[in-house]
N, C-alpha and C positions, 0 to 999 in steps of 0.2 A: 412249336411249329415244325414238322417236318420239312427236310432240304428236298427241293424237286430234283435234283439231279440222284440224289439217296433213294427216293421213291422210284424213279425209272429205272435206275440201275438194278433194284431190286425186281422189278417187274419183268425186265428184260431176263435178269438171271434166274427166275422161276420158269417164264413160258418160252424162251427163245425168240429167235426172228424167223419167220417164215420167209424164204426169199421166192418172189412171184415172176421177179423181170430182174435176168441176170446181166451185168455189166454187158455192154455192146447190144442189148436187145432194144428193138424199137418201141415206143410207146404204142399202145394198143389205138389211140383216138389220132395221133399225128406220127405219121411211120419215120418221118424225116428228124423226129426227136430221139436220140438214143441214151440210153442210160448209161454214164459214167462209171455206177458204182451201182453192185446190187442194191436192188430194192424190195421190201415187203412191208410185212407187219407184226406185230407183238400179237400172239394169238390170245384170245380171252379178255382183250381190253377194249376200251371205247374211247374214241377221238370225239373232237367236237363235231364230226358230220355223222355220228352214229356208228362209223366202221371202224374197224379196229386200228390202233393207233401204230402209224405209218413210220418205217425206220428203213435208211439207208445201213447197207452193213459192209464195212471196208474191211481190209486184210490187215490193219494193224493189231488188232485184237485189243482186250480191254472192255470196258464198258462204255458207258452213254459220255460221249466227250462233249457233246455240244446238240442243241437242239435248232430248227429252224422252224419259225412260224411263218406260214405262209396265208396270203390274202389273195382269194381267187375272184378277181368282179365279175366274170362270166357265171360263176355258180353263186357267187354270194356267199362265200363261206371261209372260215379261217380254221385253218389246222396246225398240228405240231407234227414234225418229222424228224424223228430221233437219227442222231447220228452215232452209230454204234460201231465202236471199233476203227473208226475211220482215221488215217493219217492225216496230217493239215492238208495236203495236195488233195484227199479225197473229199475231205469237207469242203475247200473252194469247188471242185470239180461239182460237188453235189448241188453246192449254192447257186453256181453261174449256170447250172443246166434248170433249176426251177424259175430262177430270174430271167435269165437272157433265152433260154431256148423254150420254156412254157408261159412265160411272160407273167409269172405269179409275182406279187409284193411279198418282199422276205425281209425278215429280221434274224439274226442270229443270237442266241442265247448261248454264252460260251460258259463253260464249267470254271467257275473260278480256281 
């Protein structure tokens, strides 16, 4: 069976990450919610909500270091958000943003 992180690393390596919201920009529906890390998607993929896989793109370089599984009670969906090239501080900032600012249920999948 393929390893989760090997598969998502390959997806990101082949397609890259398109940044839609730069670090410091406001969330489109919640103007007080400011992205702490660049945020976008992996083109040509499909996540649980039918849209492309979401990704936070950090400054440390490298592949997918972890993933955050989010549960949104308002939308009734569950999504995976990849942490690509994020430093430990950027990983924590992305998790806090989703959990504390956007009020999503969050579970971290750490790379072994």
